SESE-599362 format. One record per residue (C-alpha): x, y, z. Coordinates in nm, 2 decimals. Example, Ala and Ser with C-alpha at 12.3 -4.5 7.8 and 13.67 -1.06 7.14 Angstrom:
BEGIN
@u=1.23 | v=-0.45 | w=0.78 $
@u=1.37 | v=-0.11 | w=0.71 $
This chain:
BEGIN
@u=0.00 | v=0.00 | w=0.00 $
@u=0.30 | v=0.23 | w=-0.05 $
@u=0.18 | v=0.56 | w=-0.19 $
@u=0.32 | v=0.87 | w=-0.35 $
@u=0.18 | v=1.21 | w=-0.31 $
@u=0.26 | v=1.55 | w=-0.46 $
@u=0.57 | v=1.72 | w=-0.32 $
@u=0.36 | v=2.00 | w=-0.18 $
@u=0.16 | v=1.74 | w=0.03 $
@u=0.39 | v=1.65 | w=0.32 $
@u=0.38 | v=1.40 | w=0.60 $
@u=0.29 | v=1.69 | w=0.83 $
@u=-0.01 | v=1.77 | w=0.61 $
@u=-0.14 | v=1.42 | w=0.61 $
@u=-0.08 | v=1.38 | w=0.99 $
@u=-0.25 | v=1.71 | w=1.06 $
@u=-0.56 | v=1.62 | w=0.85 $
@u=-0.59 | v=1.28 | w=1.02 $
@u=-0.55 | v=1.44 | w=1.36 $
@u=-0.83 | v=1.70 | w=1.30 $
@u=-1.06 | v=1.44 | w=1.14 $
@u=-1.01 | v=1.21 | w=1.44 $
@u=-1.07 | v=1.48 | w=1.70 $
@u=-1.34 | v=1.65 | w=1.49 $
@u=-1.17 | v=1.99 | w=1.51 $
@u=-1.11 | v=2.26 | w=1.25 $
@u=-0.75 | v=2.34 | w=1.33 $
@u=-0.45 | v=2.20 | w=1.53 $
@u=-0.11 | v=2.34 | w=1.64 $
@u=0.20 | v=2.15 | w=1.56 $
@u=0.30 | v=2.15 | w=1.93 $
@u=-0.04 | v=2.05 | w=2.06 $
@u=-0.06 | v=1.72 | w=2.26 $
@u=-0.31 | v=1.47 | w=2.11 $
@u=-0.44 | v=1.37 | w=2.45 $
@u=-0.46 | v=1.72 | w=2.58 $
@u=-0.68 | v=1.80 | w=2.28 $
@u=-0.93 | v=1.54 | w=2.37 $
@u=-0.77 | v=1.22 | w=2.25 $
@u=-0.81 | v=0.89 | w=2.43 $
@u=-0.72 | v=0.52 | w=2.37 $
@u=-1.02 | v=0.46 | w=2.14 $
@u=-0.94 | v=0.77 | w=1.93 $
@u=-0.58 | v=0.67 | w=1.92 $
@u=-0.68 | v=0.36 | w=1.72 $
@u=-0.90 | v=0.57 | w=1.50 $
@u=-0.61 | v=0.81 | w=1.44 $
@u=-0.39 | v=0.51 | w=1.35 $
@u=-0.64 | v=0.39 | w=1.09 $
@u=-0.67 | v=0.74 | w=0.94 $
@u=-0.29 | v=0.77 | w=0.92 $
@u=-0.27 | v=0.43 | w=0.75 $
@u=-0.52 | v=0.54 | w=0.49 $
@u=-0.34 | v=0.87 | w=0.42 $
@u=0.03 | v=0.76 | w=0.44 $
@u=-0.01 | v=0.42 | w=0.28 $
@u=0.17 | v=0.23 | w=0.56 $
@u=0.10 | v=0.14 | w=0.92 $
@u=0.24 | v=0.36 | w=1.20 $
@u=0.25 | v=0.15 | w=1.52 $
@u=0.03 | v=0.26 | w=1.81 $
@u=0.33 | v=0.29 | w=2.04 $
@u=0.49 | v=0.54 | w=1.80 $
@u=0.18 | v=0.76 | w=1.79 $
@u=0.15 | v=0.74 | w=2.17 $
@u=0.52 | v=0.83 | w=2.22 $
@u=0.51 | v=1.12 | w=1.97 $
@u=0.18 | v=1.29 | w=2.06 $
@u=0.23 | v=1.61 | w=1.87 $
@u=0.20 | v=1.67 | w=1.50 $
@u=0.55 | v=1.80 | w=1.48 $
@u=0.71 | v=1.51 | w=1.67 $
@u=0.50 | v=1.25 | w=1.49 $
@u=0.59 | v=1.40 | w=1.15 $
@u=0.96 | v=1.37 | w=1.23 $
@u=0.92 | v=1.01 | w=1.35 $
@u=0.71 | v=0.91 | w=1.04 $
@u=1.00 | v=1.03 | w=0.82 $
@u=1.22 | v=0.75 | w=0.97 $
@u=0.94 | v=0.49 | w=0.97 $
@u=0.83 | v=0.54 | w=0.60 $
@u=0.92 | v=0.22 | w=0.41 $
@u=1.16 | v=0.23 | w=0.12 $
@u=1.01 | v=0.20 | w=-0.23 $
@u=0.92 | v=-0.16 | w=-0.30 $
@u=1.17 | v=-0.35 | w=-0.51 $
@u=1.07 | v=-0.47 | w=-0.86 $
@u=0.95 | v=-0.82 | w=-0.85 $
@u=0.90 | v=-0.85 | w=-0.48 $
@u=0.75 | v=-1.16 | w=-0.33 $
@u=0.38 | v=-1.22 | w=-0.36 $
@u=0.31 | v=-1.34 | w=-0.01 $
@u=0.47 | v=-1.24 | w=0.32 $
@u=0.50 | v=-1.52 | w=0.57 $
@u=0.55 | v=-1.40 | w=0.93 $
@u=0.70 | v=-1.68 | w=1.14 $
@u=0.67 | v=-1.72 | w=1.52 $
@u=0.89 | v=-1.97 | w=1.71 $
@u=0.82 | v=-2.20 | w=2.00 $
@u=0.86 | v=-2.10 | w=2.37 $
@u=1.20 | v=-1.95 | w=2.45 $
@u=1.32 | v=-1.98 | w=2.10 $
@u=1.46 | v=-1.70 | w=1.87 $
@u=1.31 | v=-1.63 | w=1.54 $
@u=1.66 | v=-1.69 | w=1.39 $
@u=1.55 | v=-2.05 | w=1.36 $
@u=1.36 | v=-1.94 | w=1.05 $
@u=1.66 | v=-1.78 | w=0.87 $
@u=1.75 | v=-2.10 | w=0.69 $
@u=1.39 | v=-2.12 | w=0.55 $
@u=1.48 | v=-1.84 | w=0.31 $
@u=1.71 | v=-2.08 | w=0.12 $
@u=1.42 | v=-2.32 | w=0.05 $
@u=1.14 | v=-2.06 | w=-0.01 $
@u=1.03 | v=-2.01 | w=-0.37 $
@u=1.05 | v=-1.67 | w=-0.52 $
@u=0.69 | v=-1.57 | w=-0.44 $
@u=0.72 | v=-1.65 | w=-0.06 $
@u=0.89 | v=-1.39 | w=0.16 $
@u=0.99 | v=-1.55 | w=0.49 $
@u=0.98 | v=-1.29 | w=0.77 $
@u=1.10 | v=-1.42 | w=1.11 $
@u=0.92 | v=-1.23 | w=1.39 $
@u=1.14 | v=-1.19 | w=1.70 $
@u=0.97 | v=-1.18 | w=2.04 $
@u=1.11 | v=-0.95 | w=2.32 $
@u=1.40 | v=-1.10 | w=2.52 $
@u=1.57 | v=-1.31 | w=2.25 $
@u=1.77 | v=-1.29 | w=1.94 $
@u=1.80 | v=-0.94 | w=1.80 $
@u=1.57 | v=-0.82 | w=2.08 $
@u=1.77 | v=-0.98 | w=2.36 $
@u=1.80 | v=-0.65 | w=2.55 $
@u=1.42 | v=-0.61 | w=2.56 $
@u=1.24 | v=-0.74 | w=2.86 $
@u=1.04 | v=-1.06 | w=2.80 $
@u=0.66 | v=-1.01 | w=2.79 $
@u=0.44 | v=-1.23 | w=3.00 $
@u=0.10 | v=-1.07 | w=2.91 $
@u=-0.07 | v=-1.18 | w=2.59 $
@u=-0.24 | v=-0.85 | w=2.51 $
@u=0.08 | v=-0.66 | w=2.56 $
@u=0.27 | v=-0.91 | w=2.34 $
@u=0.01 | v=-0.88 | w=2.07 $
@u=0.04 | v=-0.50 | w=2.08 $
@u=0.42 | v=-0.55 | w=2.03 $
@u=0.40 | v=-0.80 | w=1.75 $
@u=0.12 | v=-0.64 | w=1.55 $
@u=0.35 | v=-0.35 | w=1.47 $
@u=0.57 | v=-0.60 | w=1.28 $
@u=0.28 | v=-0.70 | w=1.04 $
@u=0.26 | v=-0.49 | w=0.73 $
@u=-0.11 | v=-0.58 | w=0.68 $
@u=-0.17 | v=-0.27 | w=0.46 $
@u=0.08 | v=-0.38 | w=0.19 $
@u=-0.06 | v=-0.48 | w=-0.14 $
@u=0.12 | v=-0.81 | w=-0.07 $
@u=-0.11 | v=-1.06 | w=0.12 $
@u=0.04 | v=-1.22 | w=0.42 $
@u=0.02 | v=-1.55 | w=0.62 $
@u=0.13 | v=-1.63 | w=0.97 $
@u=0.32 | v=-1.94 | w=1.08 $
@u=0.36 | v=-2.05 | w=1.44 $
@u=0.53 | v=-2.36 | w=1.59 $
@u=0.40 | v=-2.49 | w=1.93 $
@u=0.35 | v=-2.19 | w=2.16 $
@u=0.41 | v=-1.98 | w=1.85 $
@u=0.10 | v=-2.13 | w=1.68 $
@u=-0.13 | v=-2.00 | w=1.96 $
@u=0.03 | v=-1.65 | w=1.93 $
@u=-0.01 | v=-1.67 | w=1.55 $
@u=-0.38 | v=-1.74 | w=1.58 $
@u=-0.43 | v=-1.46 | w=1.84 $
@u=-0.22 | v=-1.22 | w=1.63 $
@u=-0.44 | v=-1.28 | w=1.33 $
@u=-0.75 | v=-1.21 | w=1.54 $
@u=-0.59 | v=-0.90 | w=1.68 $
@u=-0.51 | v=-0.76 | w=1.33 $
@u=-0.87 | v=-0.81 | w=1.23 $
@u=-1.00 | v=-0.66 | w=1.55 $
@u=-0.78 | v=-0.35 | w=1.50 $
@u=-0.94 | v=-0.30 | w=1.16 $
@u=-0.66 | v=-0.43 | w=0.94 $
@u=-0.68 | v=-0.70 | w=0.67 $
@u=-0.66 | v=-1.05 | w=0.82 $
@u=-0.41 | v=-1.31 | w=0.72 $
@u=-0.46 | v=-1.50 | w=0.39 $
@u=-0.35 | v=-1.82 | w=0.56 $
@u=-0.27 | v=-1.95 | w=0.91 $
@u=-0.02 | v=-2.23 | w=0.94 $
@u=-0.01 | v=-2.40 | w=1.28 $
@u=0.26 | v=-2.65 | w=1.37 $
@u=0.30 | v=-2.90 | w=1.65 $
@u=0.03 | v=-2.73 | w=1.85 $
@u=-0.29 | v=-2.83 | w=2.02 $
@u=-0.59 | v=-2.61 | w=1.92 $
@u=-0.67 | v=-2.31 | w=2.15 $
@u=-0.94 | v=-2.49 | w=2.35 $
@u=-0.69 | v=-2.76 | w=2.44 $
@u=-0.37 | v=-2.55 | w=2.46 $
@u=-0.38 | v=-2.44 | w=2.83 $
@u=-0.19 | v=-2.70 | w=3.04 $
@u=-0.38 | v=-2.85 | w=3.33 $
@u=-0.11 | v=-2.78 | w=3.57 $
@u=0.07 | v=-2.44 | w=3.56 $
@u=0.44 | v=-2.43 | w=3.51 $
@u=0.55 | v=-2.07 | w=3.49 $
@u=0.55 | v=-1.99 | w=3.87 $
@u=0.76 | v=-2.29 | w=3.99 $
@u=1.11 | v=-2.25 | w=4.14 $
@u=1.39 | v=-2.27 | w=3.88 $
@u=1.48 | v=-2.63 | w=3.95 $
@u=1.12 | v=-2.76 | w=3.94 $
@u=1.05 | v=-2.54 | w=3.64 $
@u=1.34 | v=-2.71 | w=3.44 $
@u=1.22 | v=-3.05 | w=3.55 $
@u=0.87 | v=-2.98 | w=3.44 $
@u=0.99 | v=-2.85 | w=3.11 $
@u=1.17 | v=-3.19 | w=3.06 $
@u=0.85 | v=-3.37 | w=3.13 $
@u=0.65 | v=-3.16 | w=2.89 $
@u=0.90 | v=-3.21 | w=2.61 $
@u=0.83 | v=-2.86 | w=2.48 $
@u=1.19 | v=-2.73 | w=2.52 $
@u=1.49 | v=-2.88 | w=2.33 $
@u=1.69 | v=-3.11 | w=2.55 $
@u=2.02 | v=-2.95 | w=2.45 $
@u=1.89 | v=-2.62 | w=2.60 $
@u=1.77 | v=-2.78 | w=2.92 $
@u=2.10 | v=-2.95 | w=2.98 $
@u=2.31 | v=-2.64 | w=2.94 $
@u=2.32 | v=-2.46 | w=3.28 $
@u=2.46 | v=-2.14 | w=3.14 $
@u=2.21 | v=-2.11 | w=2.86 $
@u=1.92 | v=-2.19 | w=3.10 $
@u=2.03 | v=-1.91 | w=3.33 $
@u=1.99 | v=-1.67 | w=3.04 $
@u=1.67 | v=-1.83 | w=2.90 $
@u=1.47 | v=-1.91 | w=3.21 $
@u=1.32 | v=-1.56 | w=3.23 $
@u=1.23 | v=-1.58 | w=2.86 $
@u=1.08 | v=-1.93 | w=2.87 $
@u=0.90 | v=-1.85 | w=3.20 $
@u=0.74 | v=-1.54 | w=3.04 $
@u=0.62 | v=-1.76 | w=2.75 $
@u=0.48 | v=-2.02 | w=2.98 $
@u=0.31 | v=-1.75 | w=3.18 $
@u=0.11 | v=-1.66 | w=2.87 $
@u=0.02 | v=-2.02 | w=2.78 $
@u=-0.06 | v=-2.12 | w=3.14 $
@u=-0.29 | v=-1.83 | w=3.18 $
@u=-0.44 | v=-1.86 | w=2.83 $
@u=-0.81 | v=-1.90 | w=2.81 $
@u=-0.97 | v=-1.98 | w=2.48 $
@u=-1.29 | v=-1.81 | w=2.38 $
@u=-1.38 | v=-2.13 | w=2.19 $
@u=-1.36 | v=-2.19 | w=1.82 $
@u=-1.36 | v=-1.84 | w=1.66 $
@u=-1.33 | v=-1.82 | w=1.29 $
@u=-0.99 | v=-1.67 | w=1.18 $
@u=-1.14 | v=-1.60 | w=0.84 $
@u=-0.88 | v=-1.77 | w=0.63 $
@u=-0.76 | v=-2.12 | w=0.54 $
@u=-0.57 | v=-2.31 | w=0.81 $
@u=-0.29 | v=-2.56 | w=0.75 $
@u=-0.19 | v=-2.78 | w=1.04 $
@u=0.14 | v=-2.97 | w=1.06 $
@u=0.22 | v=-3.24 | w=1.32 $
@u=0.51 | v=-3.47 | w=1.39 $
@u=0.48 | v=-3.84 | w=1.33 $
@u=0.63 | v=-3.91 | w=1.67 $
@u=0.46 | v=-3.62 | w=1.86 $
@u=0.23 | v=-3.77 | w=2.12 $
@u=0.11 | v=-3.44 | w=2.25 $
@u=-0.01 | v=-3.29 | w=1.93 $
@u=-0.09 | v=-3.59 | w=1.70 $
@u=-0.31 | v=-3.60 | w=1.40 $
@u=-0.63 | v=-3.65 | w=1.59 $
@u=-0.56 | v=-3.35 | w=1.81 $
@u=-0.45 | v=-3.10 | w=1.54 $
@u=-0.76 | v=-3.21 | w=1.34 $
@u=-0.96 | v=-3.00 | w=1.58 $
@u=-0.80 | v=-2.68 | w=1.44 $
@u=-1.05 | v=-2.72 | w=1.16 $
@u=-1.32 | v=-2.58 | w=1.39 $
@u=-1.14 | v=-2.24 | w=1.38 $
@u=-1.21 | v=-2.16 | w=1.02 $
@u=-1.50 | v=-2.16 | w=0.79 $
@u=-1.26 | v=-2.17 | w=0.50 $
@u=-1.04 | v=-2.47 | w=0.41 $
@u=-0.85 | v=-2.68 | w=0.65 $
@u=-0.57 | v=-2.92 | w=0.58 $
@u=-0.34 | v=-3.12 | w=0.80 $
@u=-0.01 | v=-3.30 | w=0.72 $
@u=0.21 | v=-3.53 | w=0.90 $
@u=0.58 | v=-3.44 | w=0.90 $
@u=0.85 | v=-3.70 | w=1.00 $
@u=0.98 | v=-3.63 | w=1.35 $
@u=0.89 | v=-3.55 | w=1.70 $
@u=0.77 | v=-3.22 | w=1.85 $
@u=1.08 | v=-3.04 | w=1.72 $
@u=1.05 | v=-3.15 | w=1.35 $
@u=1.09 | v=-2.78 | w=1.29 $
@u=1.47 | v=-2.85 | w=1.30 $
@u=1.49 | v=-3.17 | w=1.11 $
@u=1.24 | v=-3.12 | w=0.82 $
@u=1.29 | v=-2.76 | w=0.72 $
@u=1.29 | v=-2.82 | w=0.34 $
@u=0.98 | v=-3.04 | w=0.36 $
@u=0.80 | v=-2.78 | w=0.58 $
@u=0.87 | v=-2.49 | w=0.35 $
@u=0.77 | v=-2.69 | w=0.05 $
@u=0.44 | v=-2.79 | w=0.21 $
@u=0.36 | v=-2.44 | w=0.32 $
@u=0.44 | v=-2.30 | w=-0.02 $
@u=0.22 | v=-2.54 | w=-0.20 $
@u=-0.07 | v=-2.48 | w=0.04 $
@u=-0.08 | v=-2.11 | w=0.09 $
@u=0.04 | v=-1.97 | w=-0.25 $
@u=-0.15 | v=-1.64 | w=-0.24 $
@u=-0.39 | v=-1.80 | w=0.01 $
@u=-0.61 | v=-1.94 | w=-0.27 $
@u=-0.75 | v=-2.28 | w=-0.20 $
@u=-0.71 | v=-2.55 | w=-0.47 $
@u=-1.01 | v=-2.65 | w=-0.68 $
@u=-1.04 | v=-2.97 | w=-0.48 $
@u=-1.06 | v=-2.78 | w=-0.16 $
@u=-1.32 | v=-2.54 | w=-0.29 $
@u=-1.57 | v=-2.82 | w=-0.30 $
@u=-1.50 | v=-2.90 | w=0.07 $
@u=-1.54 | v=-2.53 | w=0.16 $
@u=-1.88 | v=-2.53 | w=-0.01 $
@u=-1.99 | v=-2.84 | w=0.17 $
@u=-1.87 | v=-2.70 | w=0.50 $
@u=-2.08 | v=-2.38 | w=0.45 $
@u=-2.39 | v=-2.58 | w=0.34 $
């Protein structure tokens, strides 16, 4: 959705117009604070939508909140404006979310296997990888606020979201958040090694246990790579991150099967007892569109051992988010 506008029409002009439209006022000073002028959290979201329509790209809510004057926001938008899209860019952006405690760097190798149309975009959560200096987030709404700013939903390129294990629940909720915020929803949701939302919350909480008990329980749950659990130095660094992720999943409460509004593809490991074929089949209740599931050789962490197969399967299933002719019949039957 990148736009060009006449040289005489500046970012300041667009921001000022959106500001006045949102606040329903006739004029505004460059140094006037949005909240002092009558703005609130609801109007902040409306301002974001108006800015998106005028600028052609999404300005994160946090940036608008932190730069509450027209002058400050204009200067900030100059740095946030995306570069012109390269010729022949990919036709589908795939945002990828990792399992609990893991860095999104795990998806870097996917770019080697991805076809030209598929743009793999790892999404780093706070506290790990390139964001290791950020504090881990243990609150789901706060995490969704953070991650939604990474999704360029207003681009002309459609997008899908992939999540593995814990990341699959975040992917589903992130798709719902984008829709709730008034942005286009994903063209496809790919969930991997994960029980559906209504079965995702563990029966016994883990996040609040002492470190020793916490590590032991992680071993029992088999949701954390053994090589990480067995490294004391790494665990000292990662326990706060993993604990934050488990705080989210332990306190997660599903609203029941809510339609995500796009096809869902579910992947499961052939040797994964926790999220087997029968369990992931129930993800089908979360869409009125098409649903497909596929077995991948490996255990819960087949993400590491079957990269090429996973990328190939995703590419064939979500190319532009358009169901195959065979699946269109199943969609019609499902809606009948």
